[in-house]
N, C-alpha and C positions, 0 to 999 in steps of 0.2 A: 343667659336668662331664658327660661322657658316661656312659652306663649302665655301660660297662666300667670306668670310673674311679671309680665309687661306692665308698664305704667299706662293706665287707661286715661285718655285725654278727650275731653269734649270741647269743641270749638264753637263759640257763639259770636257771630258777626253778621250784620245785615248786608254786607257786600260779598257777593259770591266769589269775586276774584281774590279778595283778602282771605276768605276761608280756604281757598285752594292754595294760596301761597303759604299759609301757615301749615297746611297739611304736607306740602312738599318739603318744607323745612324740617318737619318732624319725621318724615320718612327716612331721613339719613341716619336716624338713631334706631338701631334694631331693638332697643329696649323700650321703645315708645309705640303705642298703638292708638290711633284715632278711632274712637268708638262712636262718635256722633258729630255732625256738622249742622248747626242750626242757625236760623236767621233772625230769631227774635227772643226776647226775654221770656215771653209767655211760653214758647216752645221749650225753652231751657228748663223752666220750673216744672212743666208737665213731663219732660223726658228724663230728668236727672235720676229718678229712682230706678227706672228700667235700664238706663244706660250704665249706671253704676260707675261713673268715672272716678279716678283718683284725683285728677286735676281738671279744672275748668278754665279755659282761656276766654275771658269775658270782655267784649268791647263795651266801653263805658257809654258811648253815644249810639244807642239802638233806637230804631223807629218803634214807637209805641212805648212799651215798658223799657225804661232805660236800664243800663247795666248795674247801677247802684241798687235800684229797687229789685231787679232780678236776682242779684247776689244775696240780698237780705232774705228774699222769699225762698230762694234755692237752699240756703243754709238752714232754713226752718224745716225743710223736707229731709235733707241729708247733712247733718251738722258736721260730719267728718270730712267732707269734700274740701279740697284746697282750691281757692279761687285766685287766679292771677288776672288782674285788671289790665287791659290794654287800652291806650288812648293816644291820640295825636297831641293831646294837651299835656304839658309837663308841669303845670302849675301845682303848687303845694295844696291849694284848696281841693283840687280833684283828688290828689293823693289822700288827703285827710278824709274826704267823704268815702273814698273806697275802703280805707282801713276801718273806718267807723262802721261800715256796712258788713265787715267781716272778711274782706279780701286780705290774703296773706302777702301778696306782692303786687307791684305796680310797675309796668314796663311801658315806655313810650314807643309808639308805632312809627315806622316798622322796626321791630326788634331784630337784632342780629341773631344768627343761628346759635352762636355760643351763649349769648345772654338768655335766650329763650330756653334752650335745653338745660342750661345750668339751673335756671329758676324751676323748671319742671321737675328735675331730679331732686332739688332741695324740698320742693313741696311734697313730693312723693314720700320722702323720709318723714316729714311732719305728719302726713296722713297715716303712716304706719304707727307713729308714736301716739297719735290721738286715738287710734283704734285700740291700741294696747291699754291706754288709760281708761277705756270704758269697760275693760275686763276686770271683774272683782278680784282682789288679791286672794291667793290661796289661804293665807292666814293673816291675822292682824299684825301690825307692827312693822310692815314692809317699809323700806326707804324709797324716796322718790329720786329716780334718775341718778345722775352722777353726784347729786347733792349729798348723798350718803358718804361721809368722809372716810378716812382710813379706819380699817377694822370695823366698818359698819356703823360707826358713830356719825351722827348728824353734824355737818359743818355749821359752825357759827362764826363766820369770818369777821375779822377785825376791819373796821372802816376808819381810814385815816384821811381826813379832809384837809386840804392845803388852801389857805386863804390869806389874802392881804387886802387891806382897804385901799391900797394905792396900786396903780398899774406900774409895770416895769421893775418890780422887785425880784422877779425870777421865779414866780410860782410854777409856771409850766416847766421850766428847766429843772427845778427841784423835783416836781412830781414825776416827770419822765425818768430821771436818773435814779430816784429813790425806788421807783417800781422795779426797774431792771436790777438794781442792786439787791433788793429783797429776793428776787427770783434767783439770783446768783448765790446768795449765802444760805438759802434754805435747802431742804432736801428735794428730790425730784417729784415727790408726791404732793408737795405744797403748791397751791395754785394762786397766782397773783393776777389781778385785773386792774386796769387803769381806765378810769371813767372821766371823759371830758365833759364837765358840767357847765362849761362856758358855752351855752347853747347857741348863742348868736355868732360869736367870733372865736371859737376855740381853735387852738393851733397844735394840739397834741399830734394829730396825723402828720403835720408838716415836720415836727420835731423828730418823728420816727420814720419819716419817708415811706409812709403807707398811703394807699389810695382806697379808702373804704367804699364799698358798693352798697352797704347797708349801714344804717345809723340808728340812734335811739328812737328816731321817728317810727321805725318799723316795729318797735316794742311798745311804744306808749299806748296806742289804742287797744292793745291786748294785755295791758298791765295786770289785769285781774285774772288773766287766763294764760300766764306764762308757763312754758315748759322748757326743759333742758335743750331739746332739739331746736326750738325757735331761737333761744338765746345763742346757741352755738352758730346758727346761720348768720347772726347779726354781728357777733364779736369778730374782730380782726386779729388774727394771730401775728405776733412779731417774732423774728428769729431768736430773740432773747428768751422766749418762752412765755412772756406775758400775753394776755389777751386785752384788746382795747375796745371800749365802747365809744364810738365816735359821735360827735355832736351833729345836729342837722346840717344838711348840705348848704342850706341857705338860711339867713337870719329869720325870715318870716315863718319858717317851719318850726321854730321854737315854740310857737303857740300851740302846736299839736301836742307837745309834751305837757304844756301848762293847762290844757283844757281839763275841765272837771272841777269838783269842789276842792277847797283847801282844807287841811286838817285843822284841829283846834289850835295848834301853834302857829298856823299861817303857812305851813309848808305845803308844797305840791304833793298831793296824794299819789299821783301817777309816778312821779319820780321816786317818792318814798317806797312805793310798792316794788318798783324795779330794784332798788337798793336792797330791800328786804329779801327779795328772791335771790339776788346775786350773792348775798352773804351766805346763803346755803350752798352755793356752788363754788365759792372761792374762800381761801384762807385769809387773804389780804386784799382789800379794795382801796386803791388810792384814788381820791376824788379831787380833780383839779377844778377850781371854781372861778367864777367871775368876781370882780372886785366890788360887788354890791350885795348887801344882805337882802336878797329877794326870796321868793317862794322856793326856788330851787336850792339856794344856799341853806335856807332854814331846814328843809327836809334832810339835807346832808348833815347839818350840825346836830339835829335831833337824834340821828342814828350813830353819830361818830363815837368811836372809842378813843380817838385822839384827834385833836385839832392843832395842826401846825400853823402858827401865825408867823408870817414872813415879814421881815423888815430889813432895810439897809441902814447904814450909819448916816442917815439924812433926817434932819429934824422933822419935816412934814410927815415922812413915813413913820418915824418913831412915834410921833403924836397920834397918827391914825391907828397904829397897832395898839398903842396903850388904850385909846378910847374903845377900841373893839374888845380888848380883853376885859375892860371894866364893864362893858355891856354884857358880855358872856357871864360874868360874875353876878350881875344884877338879875339876870334871867335864870340863875340857878345852875349854870354849868360849872361843875367843880374844877378847881385849879389843877387837880390831878389829871384832867383830860385835856389840858392845854399845854402845848410845847412851843416855846419861843425859838425861832431859828433866825440868826443874824447872818444875812447874806452879804457878799461883796466886801468883806473885811480886808482892809489894806492899812497895815500899821505904818507904812512908809509915807503915806499921805496925811496931810493935816485934816483932821476931822474928829468926829465923836468916837471915842474908844468903846469897844464892846462892853467893858466893865461898867462904864457910865450908863449904858443902855440897860444893863442888867440891874443896876441899882435903882433905876427909874421904873423898871417894870417887874422883872422876875429873872431868875437864872435861866440862861439859854441852854437848850439841850444840844445845840450845835452852832458852831461858828464856821461859816464857809468862806474861803478866801476869794478875793477878787482876782479873776483871770478872764479878762474880756476877750482875749484872743481865742482861747480854747472854747469859751462859752458861745461866742459868735460863730466860730467855725462849726461847732456841733449843730447849732440851730440852722445855719445856712445849708449844710450838707445833709441834714436829717439823720445824723449818726450821733447818738448820745455819747458824751465824753467818757462815761464809765465803760463804754464798749470800745471806743476807738483809742482813747488815751487813758487807759486804766492806771498807768503809773504816775499820772499827774497828781499834784497835791489836792486839787479840787475833787478829783475822782476818789481819792483816799478818804477825804472828809465826808463826802456824800455816802460812801460805803459804810463808814463808821456811823453815820446818822441812821442808816438802815439797820445796822446791828443794834444800836441803841433802842430803836423802835421794837425790835424783836425781844430784846431783853426786858423792856418795860412791860410788855404783855405777858411774858413768862412770869415775872415777879407779881403782876396783878392777878394772874390766874392762880398762882400758888398762895397768895395772901389776900384773896378777895374777901370783902366784908359785906354785911347786909346793908350798911349805910350807902354803899355805892350802888346797890340794886334799887334802893327805894328813893332815890333823889327826885324831888319834884321840880318841874320847870314851869315858869310863867310863859304864856304864849308870846312868841315874838310877833305874831300877827297883829297884836294890839298896837305895836309901835309903828306899823307900816301904813 
């Protein structure tokens, strides 16, 4: 990288020793150049235009003008600069304030060299992308980022929401394995994403043995200003080929996603906006939800092309699933968008037979066998059974479910009618 191509960094911290430590850390990367070291927010706002940094390292607790205020004013002067907030405080409230002010990342002090340099390089890529976005297109009709699908056509991905009114029915297990199965059976150009919408206690990352460093919290404050680069820095790739949007690292951070007004139906506008953007980037979005019809679930349901309702042959779960399906019907969700999945079927044990459940509710699109050993082993080791034990009956059934989903959408696309487009929904928010 030539000198002109180096990433220009401005350091803002009121402690001289800290500024020098950060400069030394950055000196180990030949692609990074420190262009200014300042001790106050006022100086940062006055200097940023002349220094022309790509990235600003901003201390949140500055004497005088604090880092939050400085970031907000600095971005008014140079909107394309990328701010990384540094703080000894790791609380979610500080992170929320920083993101609301316009900071793109948040690191706890003292950051490691790897974390700091990784963040700076990611922010530099976002800077390049945001600058390109300000350049008028050469002609009308250009596509945005990677969202332009195969052959230049805009993607309109299918959203599959997985829900059960009761816990312990296997929603996350099904979501994880269906997502991977979809990726395996489609062609290489088809993109699949898995979204953990259980914002407080989601377990998708554990089921996939991944350790997210970025979560939906990093997207939520910028929901109205999303771009492909930012999305890709937050999504976690899995060896299977799917991308994962992880839930907040702590339960209290879920409120960052929920902030803002709700839509007419009662759904979270921030979460809805993220889903709408992601469906332009992916062909299939699998949404794993919490077992409550809240603002996040509502947003997912409103956009879903298919809602998989999960139940096991257990009376309380069957009743809950039936009540939920009836609620969806009352609110105008067509039955063609609802798919019943009966999990943990074991004909050797005394219990309710799948046929009886179907008579009481609706025909199931899949019956998944009970295999506690394989399911528990997959969850505990973080290796989905469709990957590790692909020849097991439960893996074959889940793969068939994925094929059924693909076939359903092919048939709908080929025989779509205007009545499906014009369906009216009553607001779920009125019931909450």
